[in-house]
mmCIF file of the N, C-alpha and C atoms, coordinates in Angstrom:
data_MODEL
# 
_entry.id   MODEL 
# 
loop_
_atom_site.group_PDB 
_atom_site.id 
_atom_site.type_symbol 
_atom_site.label_atom_id 
_atom_site.label_alt_id 
_atom_site.label_comp_id 
_atom_site.label_asym_id 
_atom_site.label_entity_id 
_atom_site.label_seq_id 
_atom_site.pdbx_PDB_ins_code 
_atom_site.Cartn_x 
_atom_site.Cartn_y 
_atom_site.Cartn_z 
_atom_site.occupancy 
_atom_site.B_iso_or_equiv 
_atom_site.pdbx_formal_charge 
_atom_site.auth_seq_id 
_atom_site.auth_comp_id 
_atom_site.auth_asym_id 
_atom_site.auth_atom_id 
_atom_site.pdbx_PDB_model_num 
ATOM 1   N N  . ALA A 1 1  ? 12.245  3.182   -2.559  1.00 0.00 ? 1  ALA A N  1 
ATOM 2   C CA . ALA A 1 1  ? 13.231  3.706   -1.647  1.00 0.00 ? 1  ALA A CA 1 
ATOM 3   C C  . ALA A 1 1  ? 14.248  2.626   -1.289  1.00 0.00 ? 1  ALA A C  1 
ATOM 4   N N  . ALA A 1 2  ? 13.766  1.437   -0.953  1.00 0.00 ? 2  ALA A N  1 
ATOM 5   C CA . ALA A 1 2  ? 14.664  0.374   -0.495  1.00 0.00 ? 2  ALA A CA 1 
ATOM 6   C C  . ALA A 1 2  ? 15.654  -0.046  -1.576  1.00 0.00 ? 2  ALA A C  1 
ATOM 7   N N  . GLU A 1 3  ? 15.209  -0.074  -2.823  1.00 0.00 ? 3  GLU A N  1 
ATOM 8   C CA . GLU A 1 3  ? 16.094  -0.474  -3.918  1.00 0.00 ? 3  GLU A CA 1 
ATOM 9   C C  . GLU A 1 3  ? 16.874  0.697   -4.502  1.00 0.00 ? 3  GLU A C  1 
ATOM 10  N N  . GLY A 1 4  ? 16.570  1.913   -4.058  1.00 0.00 ? 4  GLY A N  1 
ATOM 11  C CA . GLY A 1 4  ? 17.265  3.084   -4.568  1.00 0.00 ? 4  GLY A CA 1 
ATOM 12  C C  . GLY A 1 4  ? 16.824  3.508   -5.958  1.00 0.00 ? 4  GLY A C  1 
ATOM 13  N N  . GLU A 1 5  ? 15.663  3.026   -6.412  1.00 0.00 ? 5  GLU A N  1 
ATOM 14  C CA . GLU A 1 5  ? 15.179  3.360   -7.754  1.00 0.00 ? 5  GLU A CA 1 
ATOM 15  C C  . GLU A 1 5  ? 14.440  4.690   -7.808  1.00 0.00 ? 5  GLU A C  1 
ATOM 16  N N  . LEU A 1 6  ? 14.014  5.200   -6.671  1.00 0.00 ? 6  LEU A N  1 
ATOM 17  C CA . LEU A 1 6  ? 13.287  6.462   -6.608  1.00 0.00 ? 6  LEU A CA 1 
ATOM 18  C C  . LEU A 1 6  ? 13.995  7.357   -5.604  1.00 0.00 ? 6  LEU A C  1 
ATOM 19  N N  . GLU A 1 7  ? 14.395  8.523   -6.050  1.00 0.00 ? 7  GLU A N  1 
ATOM 20  C CA . GLU A 1 7  ? 15.086  9.464   -5.163  1.00 0.00 ? 7  GLU A CA 1 
ATOM 21  C C  . GLU A 1 7  ? 14.100  10.081  -4.178  1.00 0.00 ? 7  GLU A C  1 
ATOM 22  N N  . GLU A 1 8  ? 14.582  10.470  -3.026  1.00 0.00 ? 8  GLU A N  1 
ATOM 23  C CA . GLU A 1 8  ? 13.748  11.132  -2.035  1.00 0.00 ? 8  GLU A CA 1 
ATOM 24  C C  . GLU A 1 8  ? 13.111  12.377  -2.652  1.00 0.00 ? 8  GLU A C  1 
ATOM 25  N N  . GLY A 1 9  ? 11.781  12.510  -2.505  1.00 0.00 ? 9  GLY A N  1 
ATOM 26  C CA . GLY A 1 9  ? 11.058  13.652  -3.036  1.00 0.00 ? 9  GLY A CA 1 
ATOM 27  C C  . GLY A 1 9  ? 10.649  13.516  -4.494  1.00 0.00 ? 9  GLY A C  1 
ATOM 28  N N  . GLU A 1 10 ? 11.200  12.546  -5.216  1.00 0.00 ? 10 GLU A N  1 
ATOM 29  C CA . GLU A 1 10 ? 10.842  12.323  -6.619  1.00 0.00 ? 10 GLU A CA 1 
ATOM 30  C C  . GLU A 1 10 ? 9.447   11.706  -6.683  1.00 0.00 ? 10 GLU A C  1 
ATOM 31  N N  . THR A 1 11 ? 8.622   12.163  -7.617  1.00 0.00 ? 11 THR A N  1 
ATOM 32  C CA . THR A 1 11 ? 7.260   11.655  -7.748  1.00 0.00 ? 11 THR A CA 1 
ATOM 33  C C  . THR A 1 11 ? 7.212   10.532  -8.764  1.00 0.00 ? 11 THR A C  1 
ATOM 34  N N  . TRP A 1 12 ? 6.534   9.456   -8.398  1.00 0.00 ? 12 TRP A N  1 
ATOM 35  C CA . TRP A 1 12 ? 6.300   8.312   -9.282  1.00 0.00 ? 12 TRP A CA 1 
ATOM 36  C C  . TRP A 1 12 ? 4.805   8.230   -9.513  1.00 0.00 ? 12 TRP A C  1 
ATOM 37  N N  . THR A 1 13 ? 4.382   8.150   -10.771 1.00 0.00 ? 13 THR A N  1 
ATOM 38  C CA . THR A 1 13 ? 2.968   8.064   -11.103 1.00 0.00 ? 13 THR A CA 1 
ATOM 39  C C  . THR A 1 13 ? 2.682   6.723   -11.749 1.00 0.00 ? 13 THR A C  1 
ATOM 40  N N  . GLN A 1 14 ? 1.658   6.038   -11.235 1.00 0.00 ? 14 GLN A N  1 
ATOM 41  C CA . GLN A 1 14 ? 1.224   4.757   -11.782 1.00 0.00 ? 14 GLN A CA 1 
ATOM 42  C C  . GLN A 1 14 ? -0.128  4.963   -12.434 1.00 0.00 ? 14 GLN A C  1 
ATOM 43  N N  . GLU A 1 15 ? -0.251  4.576   -13.701 1.00 0.00 ? 15 GLU A N  1 
ATOM 44  C CA . GLU A 1 15 ? -1.512  4.716   -14.415 1.00 0.00 ? 15 GLU A CA 1 
ATOM 45  C C  . GLU A 1 15 ? -2.059  3.339   -14.745 1.00 0.00 ? 15 GLU A C  1 
ATOM 46  N N  . SER A 1 16 ? -3.376  3.180   -14.589 1.00 0.00 ? 16 SER A N  1 
ATOM 47  C CA . SER A 1 16 ? -4.020  1.896   -14.860 1.00 0.00 ? 16 SER A CA 1 
ATOM 48  C C  . SER A 1 16 ? -4.410  1.795   -16.331 1.00 0.00 ? 16 SER A C  1 
ATOM 49  N N  . LEU A 1 17 ? -4.885  0.631   -16.706 1.00 0.00 ? 17 LEU A N  1 
ATOM 50  C CA . LEU A 1 17 ? -5.334  0.411   -18.083 1.00 0.00 ? 17 LEU A CA 1 
ATOM 51  C C  . LEU A 1 17 ? -6.527  1.284   -18.453 1.00 0.00 ? 17 LEU A C  1 
ATOM 52  N N  . ILE A 1 18 ? -7.327  1.678   -17.471 1.00 0.00 ? 18 ILE A N  1 
ATOM 53  C CA . ILE A 1 18 ? -8.501  2.500   -17.764 1.00 0.00 ? 18 ILE A CA 1 
ATOM 54  C C  . ILE A 1 18 ? -8.228  3.995   -17.616 1.00 0.00 ? 18 ILE A C  1 
ATOM 55  N N  . GLY A 1 19 ? -6.984  4.358   -17.343 1.00 0.00 ? 19 GLY A N  1 
ATOM 56  C CA . GLY A 1 19 ? -6.606  5.765   -17.303 1.00 0.00 ? 19 GLY A CA 1 
ATOM 57  C C  . GLY A 1 19 ? -6.580  6.409   -15.933 1.00 0.00 ? 19 GLY A C  1 
ATOM 58  N N  . SER A 1 20 ? -7.034  5.712   -14.901 1.00 0.00 ? 20 SER A N  1 
ATOM 59  C CA . SER A 1 20 ? -6.935  6.289   -13.559 1.00 0.00 ? 20 SER A CA 1 
ATOM 60  C C  . SER A 1 20 ? -5.485  6.209   -13.101 1.00 0.00 ? 20 SER A C  1 
ATOM 61  N N  . SER A 1 21 ? -5.112  7.073   -12.170 1.00 0.00 ? 21 SER A N  1 
ATOM 62  C CA . SER A 1 21 ? -3.713  7.077   -11.744 1.00 0.00 ? 21 SER A CA 1 
ATOM 63  C C  . SER A 1 21 ? -3.584  7.521   -10.292 1.00 0.00 ? 21 SER A C  1 
ATOM 64  N N  . PHE A 1 22 ? -2.438  7.207   -9.709  1.00 0.00 ? 22 PHE A N  1 
ATOM 65  C CA . PHE A 1 22 ? -2.071  7.744   -8.409  1.00 0.00 ? 22 PHE A CA 1 
ATOM 66  C C  . PHE A 1 22 ? -0.605  8.107   -8.461  1.00 0.00 ? 22 PHE A C  1 
ATOM 67  N N  . SER A 1 23 ? -0.211  9.023   -7.592  1.00 0.00 ? 23 SER A N  1 
ATOM 68  C CA . SER A 1 23 ? 1.181   9.465   -7.517  1.00 0.00 ? 23 SER A CA 1 
ATOM 69  C C  . SER A 1 23 ? 1.705   9.211   -6.114  1.00 0.00 ? 23 SER A C  1 
ATOM 70  N N  . ALA A 1 24 ? 2.984   8.899   -6.028  1.00 0.00 ? 24 ALA A N  1 
ATOM 71  C CA . ALA A 1 24 ? 3.600   8.617   -4.732  1.00 0.00 ? 24 ALA A CA 1 
ATOM 72  C C  . ALA A 1 24 ? 4.989   9.233   -4.669  1.00 0.00 ? 24 ALA A C  1 
ATOM 73  N N  . ARG A 1 25 ? 5.385   9.614   -3.468  1.00 0.00 ? 25 ARG A N  1 
ATOM 74  C CA . ARG A 1 25 ? 6.744   10.088  -3.204  1.00 0.00 ? 25 ARG A CA 1 
ATOM 75  C C  . ARG A 1 25 ? 7.032   9.794   -1.740  1.00 0.00 ? 25 ARG A C  1 
ATOM 76  N N  . TYR A 1 26 ? 8.275   9.965   -1.329  1.00 0.00 ? 26 TYR A N  1 
ATOM 77  C CA . TYR A 1 26 ? 8.622   9.691   0.060   1.00 0.00 ? 26 TYR A CA 1 
ATOM 78  C C  . TYR A 1 26 ? 9.692   10.650  0.557   1.00 0.00 ? 26 TYR A C  1 
ATOM 79  N N  . ARG A 1 27 ? 9.774   10.728  1.866   1.00 0.00 ? 27 ARG A N  1 
ATOM 80  C CA . ARG A 1 27 ? 10.850  11.428  2.572   1.00 0.00 ? 27 ARG A CA 1 
ATOM 81  C C  . ARG A 1 27 ? 11.405  10.440  3.591   1.00 0.00 ? 27 ARG A C  1 
ATOM 82  N N  . TRP A 1 28 ? 12.711  10.467  3.785   1.00 0.00 ? 28 TRP A N  1 
ATOM 83  C CA . TRP A 1 28 ? 13.302  9.607   4.807   1.00 0.00 ? 28 TRP A CA 1 
ATOM 84  C C  . TRP A 1 28 ? 12.851  10.078  6.176   1.00 0.00 ? 28 TRP A C  1 
ATOM 85  N N  . HIS A 1 29 ? 12.418  9.155   6.997   1.00 0.00 ? 29 HIS A N  1 
ATOM 86  C CA . HIS A 1 29 ? 12.052  9.431   8.387   1.00 0.00 ? 29 HIS A CA 1 
ATOM 87  C C  . HIS A 1 29 ? 13.240  9.088   9.282   1.00 0.00 ? 29 HIS A C  1 
ATOM 88  N N  . ALA A 1 30 ? 13.779  7.903   9.105   1.00 0.00 ? 30 ALA A N  1 
ATOM 89  C CA . ALA A 1 30 ? 14.971  7.454   9.841   1.00 0.00 ? 30 ALA A CA 1 
ATOM 90  C C  . ALA A 1 30 ? 15.752  6.545   8.895   1.00 0.00 ? 30 ALA A C  1 
ATOM 91  N N  . ARG A 1 31 ? 16.636  7.129   8.124   1.00 0.00 ? 31 ARG A N  1 
ATOM 92  C CA . ARG A 1 31 ? 17.372  6.391   7.096   1.00 0.00 ? 31 ARG A CA 1 
ATOM 93  C C  . ARG A 1 31 ? 18.138  5.206   7.684   1.00 0.00 ? 31 ARG A C  1 
ATOM 94  N N  . ASP A 1 32 ? 18.722  5.387   8.869   1.00 0.00 ? 32 ASP A N  1 
ATOM 95  C CA . ASP A 1 32 ? 19.512  4.304   9.475   1.00 0.00 ? 32 ASP A CA 1 
ATOM 96  C C  . ASP A 1 32 ? 18.662  3.079   9.813   1.00 0.00 ? 32 ASP A C  1 
ATOM 97  N N  . ARG A 1 33 ? 17.347  3.282   9.992   1.00 0.00 ? 33 ARG A N  1 
ATOM 98  C CA . ARG A 1 33 ? 16.439  2.166   10.268  1.00 0.00 ? 33 ARG A CA 1 
ATOM 99  C C  . ARG A 1 33 ? 15.597  1.811   9.045   1.00 0.00 ? 33 ARG A C  1 
ATOM 100 N N  . GLY A 1 34 ? 15.828  2.495   7.923   1.00 0.00 ? 34 GLY A N  1 
ATOM 101 C CA . GLY A 1 34 ? 15.076  2.220   6.703   1.00 0.00 ? 34 GLY A CA 1 
ATOM 102 C C  . GLY A 1 34 ? 13.633  2.686   6.752   1.00 0.00 ? 34 GLY A C  1 
ATOM 103 N N  . GLU A 1 35 ? 13.331  3.683   7.579   1.00 0.00 ? 35 GLU A N  1 
ATOM 104 C CA . GLU A 1 35 ? 11.960  4.173   7.733   1.00 0.00 ? 35 GLU A CA 1 
ATOM 105 C C  . GLU A 1 35 ? 11.715  5.388   6.848   1.00 0.00 ? 35 GLU A C  1 
ATOM 106 N N  . ILE A 1 36 ? 10.591  5.351   6.117   1.00 0.00 ? 36 ILE A N  1 
ATOM 107 C CA . ILE A 1 36 ? 10.213  6.471   5.262   1.00 0.00 ? 36 ILE A CA 1 
ATOM 108 C C  . ILE A 1 36 ? 8.830   6.972   5.650   1.00 0.00 ? 36 ILE A C  1 
ATOM 109 N N  . THR A 1 37 ? 8.507   8.180   5.200   1.00 0.00 ? 37 THR A N  1 
ATOM 110 C CA . THR A 1 37 ? 7.163   8.718   5.295   1.00 0.00 ? 37 THR A CA 1 
ATOM 111 C C  . THR A 1 37 ? 6.650   8.858   3.872   1.00 0.00 ? 37 THR A C  1 
ATOM 112 N N  . PRO A 1 38 ? 5.694   8.009   3.457   1.00 0.00 ? 38 PRO A N  1 
ATOM 113 C CA . PRO A 1 38 ? 5.185   8.080   2.096   1.00 0.00 ? 38 PRO A CA 1 
ATOM 114 C C  . PRO A 1 38 ? 4.049   9.096   1.968   1.00 0.00 ? 38 PRO A C  1 
ATOM 115 N N  . THR A 1 39 ? 3.894   9.645   0.776   1.00 0.00 ? 39 THR A N  1 
ATOM 116 C CA . THR A 1 39 ? 2.758   10.494  0.431   1.00 0.00 ? 39 THR A CA 1 
ATOM 117 C C  . THR A 1 39 ? 2.161   9.931   -0.844  1.00 0.00 ? 39 THR A C  1 
ATOM 118 N N  . ILE A 1 40 ? 0.890   9.582   -0.799  1.00 0.00 ? 40 ILE A N  1 
ATOM 119 C CA . ILE A 1 40 ? 0.203   8.996   -1.950  1.00 0.00 ? 40 ILE A CA 1 
ATOM 120 C C  . ILE A 1 40 ? -1.013  9.853   -2.241  1.00 0.00 ? 40 ILE A C  1 
ATOM 121 N N  . THR A 1 41 ? -1.176  10.256  -3.501  1.00 0.00 ? 41 THR A N  1 
ATOM 122 C CA . THR A 1 41 ? -2.325  11.061  -3.898  1.00 0.00 ? 41 THR A CA 1 
ATOM 123 C C  . THR A 1 41 ? -3.021  10.406  -5.077  1.00 0.00 ? 41 THR A C  1 
ATOM 124 N N  . GLY A 1 42 ? -4.317  10.577  -5.132  1.00 0.00 ? 42 GLY A N  1 
ATOM 125 C CA . GLY A 1 42 ? -5.120  10.013  -6.211  1.00 0.00 ? 42 GLY A CA 1 
ATOM 126 C C  . GLY A 1 42 ? -6.575  10.017  -5.780  1.00 0.00 ? 42 GLY A C  1 
ATOM 127 N N  . ALA A 1 43 ? -7.394  9.302   -6.502  1.00 0.00 ? 43 ALA A N  1 
ATOM 128 C CA . ALA A 1 43 ? -8.814  9.197   -6.178  1.00 0.00 ? 43 ALA A CA 1 
ATOM 129 C C  . ALA A 1 43 ? -9.187  7.730   -6.044  1.00 0.00 ? 43 ALA A C  1 
ATOM 130 N N  . ALA A 1 44 ? -10.143 7.470   -5.181  1.00 0.00 ? 44 ALA A N  1 
ATOM 131 C CA . ALA A 1 44 ? -10.620 6.101   -4.990  1.00 0.00 ? 44 ALA A CA 1 
ATOM 132 C C  . ALA A 1 44 ? -12.130 6.135   -4.802  1.00 0.00 ? 44 ALA A C  1 
ATOM 133 N N  . HIS A 1 45 ? -12.767 5.050   -5.150  1.00 0.00 ? 45 HIS A N  1 
ATOM 134 C CA . HIS A 1 45 ? -14.218 4.939   -5.021  1.00 0.00 ? 45 HIS A CA 1 
ATOM 135 C C  . HIS A 1 45 ? -14.554 3.594   -4.400  1.00 0.00 ? 45 HIS A C  1 
ATOM 136 N N  . VAL A 1 46 ? -15.517 3.589   -3.504  1.00 0.00 ? 46 VAL A N  1 
ATOM 137 C CA . VAL A 1 46 ? -15.984 2.332   -2.924  1.00 0.00 ? 46 VAL A CA 1 
ATOM 138 C C  . VAL A 1 46 ? -16.859 1.653   -3.967  1.00 0.00 ? 46 VAL A C  1 
ATOM 139 N N  . THR A 1 47 ? -16.474 0.457   -4.363  1.00 0.00 ? 47 THR A N  1 
ATOM 140 C CA . THR A 1 47 ? -17.234 -0.257  -5.390  1.00 0.00 ? 47 THR A CA 1 
ATOM 141 C C  . THR A 1 47 ? -17.915 -1.504  -4.846  1.00 0.00 ? 47 THR A C  1 
ATOM 142 N N  . GLY A 1 48 ? -17.733 -1.767  -3.582  1.00 0.00 ? 48 GLY A N  1 
ATOM 143 C CA . GLY A 1 48 ? -18.370 -2.933  -2.987  1.00 0.00 ? 48 GLY A CA 1 
ATOM 144 C C  . GLY A 1 48 ? -18.170 -2.930  -1.486  1.00 0.00 ? 48 GLY A C  1 
ATOM 145 N N  . GLU A 1 49 ? -18.932 -3.763  -0.829  1.00 0.00 ? 49 GLU A N  1 
ATOM 146 C CA . GLU A 1 49 ? -18.815 -3.896  0.611   1.00 0.00 ? 49 GLU A CA 1 
ATOM 147 C C  . GLU A 1 49 ? -19.080 -5.350  0.946   1.00 0.00 ? 49 GLU A C  1 
ATOM 148 N N  . ALA A 1 50 ? -18.364 -5.870  1.918   1.00 0.00 ? 50 ALA A N  1 
ATOM 149 C CA . ALA A 1 50 ? -18.543 -7.270  2.296   1.00 0.00 ? 50 ALA A CA 1 
ATOM 150 C C  . ALA A 1 50 ? -18.504 -7.407  3.809   1.00 0.00 ? 50 ALA A C  1 
ATOM 151 N N  . ARG A 1 51 ? -19.123 -8.442  4.282   1.00 0.00 ? 51 ARG A N  1 
ATOM 152 C CA . ARG A 1 51 ? -19.080 -8.768  5.702   1.00 0.00 ? 51 ARG A CA 1 
ATOM 153 C C  . ARG A 1 51 ? -18.627 -10.218 5.805   1.00 0.00 ? 51 ARG A C  1 
ATOM 154 N N  . LEU A 1 52 ? -17.566 -10.437 6.552   1.00 0.00 ? 52 LEU A N  1 
ATOM 155 C CA . LEU A 1 52 ? -17.049 -11.785 6.732   1.00 0.00 ? 52 LEU A CA 1 
ATOM 156 C C  . LEU A 1 52 ? -17.669 -12.405 7.973   1.00 0.00 ? 52 LEU A C  1 
ATOM 157 N N  . ARG A 1 53 ? -18.042 -13.656 7.844   1.00 0.00 ? 53 ARG A N  1 
ATOM 158 C CA . ARG A 1 53 ? -18.540 -14.410 8.988   1.00 0.00 ? 53 ARG A CA 1 
ATOM 159 C C  . ARG A 1 53 ? -17.541 -15.524 9.239   1.00 0.00 ? 53 ARG A C  1 
ATOM 160 N N  . LEU A 1 54 ? -16.821 -15.419 10.329  1.00 0.00 ? 54 LEU A N  1 
ATOM 161 C CA . LEU A 1 54 ? -15.772 -16.374 10.658  1.00 0.00 ? 54 LEU A CA 1 
ATOM 162 C C  . LEU A 1 54 ? -16.256 -17.345 11.724  1.00 0.00 ? 54 LEU A C  1 
ATOM 163 N N  . ASP A 1 55 ? -15.962 -18.606 11.503  1.00 0.00 ? 55 ASP A N  1 
ATOM 164 C CA . ASP A 1 55 ? -16.329 -19.656 12.444  1.00 0.00 ? 55 ASP A CA 1 
ATOM 165 C C  . ASP A 1 55 ? -15.248 -19.749 13.517  1.00 0.00 ? 55 ASP A C  1 
ATOM 166 N N  . PRO A 1 56 ? -15.553 -19.432 14.758  1.00 0.00 ? 56 PRO A N  1 
ATOM 167 C CA . PRO A 1 56 ? -14.534 -19.473 15.807  1.00 0.00 ? 56 PRO A CA 1 
ATOM 168 C C  . PRO A 1 56 ? -13.989 -20.882 16.061  1.00 0.00 ? 56 PRO A C  1 
ATOM 169 N N  . ASP A 1 57 ? -14.706 -21.911 15.610  1.00 0.00 ? 57 ASP A N  1 
ATOM 170 C CA . ASP A 1 57 ? -14.235 -23.286 15.768  1.00 0.00 ? 57 ASP A CA 1 
ATOM 171 C C  . ASP A 1 57 ? -13.336 -23.734 14.625  1.00 0.00 ? 57 ASP A C  1 
ATOM 172 N N  . ASP A 1 58 ? -13.212 -22.912 13.586  1.00 0.00 ? 58 ASP A N  1 
ATOM 173 C CA . ASP A 1 58 ? -12.352 -23.247 12.444  1.00 0.00 ? 58 ASP A CA 1 
ATOM 174 C C  . ASP A 1 58 ? -10.911 -22.884 12.792  1.00 0.00 ? 58 ASP A C  1 
ATOM 175 N N  . PRO A 1 59 ? -10.006 -23.866 12.859  1.00 0.00 ? 59 PRO A N  1 
ATOM 176 C CA . PRO A 1 59 ? -8.620  -23.550 13.226  1.00 0.00 ? 59 PRO A CA 1 
ATOM 177 C C  . PRO A 1 59 ? -7.886  -22.728 12.163  1.00 0.00 ? 59 PRO A C  1 
ATOM 178 N N  . PHE A 1 60 ? -8.457  -22.638 10.959  1.00 0.00 ? 60 PHE A N  1 
ATOM 179 C CA . PHE A 1 60 ? -7.802  -21.896 9.879   1.00 0.00 ? 60 PHE A CA 1 
ATOM 180 C C  . PHE A 1 60 ? -8.591  -20.648 9.461   1.00 0.00 ? 60 PHE A C  1 
ATOM 181 N N  . CYS A 1 61 ? -9.511  -20.174 10.307  1.00 0.00 ? 61 CYS A N  1 
ATOM 182 C CA . CYS A 1 61 ? -10.336 -19.031 9.895   1.00 0.00 ? 61 CYS A CA 1 
ATOM 183 C C  . CYS A 1 61 ? -9.509  -17.772 9.654   1.00 0.00 ? 61 CYS A C  1 
ATOM 184 N N  . TRP A 1 62 ? -8.346  -17.647 10.264  1.00 0.00 ? 62 TRP A N  1 
ATOM 185 C CA . TRP A 1 62 ? -7.457  -16.505 10.032  1.00 0.00 ? 62 TRP A CA 1 
ATOM 186 C C  . TRP A 1 62 ? -6.268  -16.902 9.181   1.00 0.00 ? 62 TRP A C  1 
ATOM 187 N N  . GLY A 1 63 ? -6.338  -18.037 8.527   1.00 0.00 ? 63 GLY A N  1 
ATOM 188 C CA . GLY A 1 63 ? -5.246  -18.489 7.668   1.00 0.00 ? 63 GLY A CA 1 
ATOM 189 C C  . GLY A 1 63 ? -4.393  -19.539 8.365   1.00 0.00 ? 63 GLY A C  1 
ATOM 190 N N  . ILE A 1 64 ? -3.423  -20.034 7.653   1.00 0.00 ? 64 ILE A N  1 
ATOM 191 C CA . ILE A 1 64 ? -2.521  -21.050 8.178   1.00 0.00 ? 64 ILE A CA 1 
ATOM 192 C C  . ILE A 1 64 ? -1.362  -20.346 8.852   1.00 0.00 ? 64 ILE A C  1 
ATOM 193 N N  . ARG A 1 65 ? -1.125  -20.672 10.085  1.00 0.00 ? 65 ARG A N  1 
ATOM 194 C CA . ARG A 1 65 ? -0.031  -20.050 10.848  1.00 0.00 ? 65 ARG A CA 1 
ATOM 195 C C  . ARG A 1 65 ? 0.947   -21.126 11.289  1.00 0.00 ? 65 ARG A C  1 
ATOM 196 N N  . PRO A 1 66 ? 2.227   -20.776 11.288  1.00 0.00 ? 66 PRO A N  1 
ATOM 197 C CA . PRO A 1 66 ? 3.230   -21.780 11.693  1.00 0.00 ? 66 PRO A CA 1 
ATOM 198 C C  . PRO A 1 66 ? 3.129   -22.148 13.164  1.00 0.00 ? 66 PRO A C  1 
# 
């Protein structure tokens, strides 16, 4: 939308190397502010689960911040 490569309401489909795919399209929500409402369809599967243990004494546990 931002680059003008996809028209409002036009569907774009992305296919992976293994043949899975998803489709996306958008509608302008507030064009003057550059806000869109996206619609994405496809299938997804949970393939893993993780639990992070963060050290509250680590100054970089949430990354490097300016």
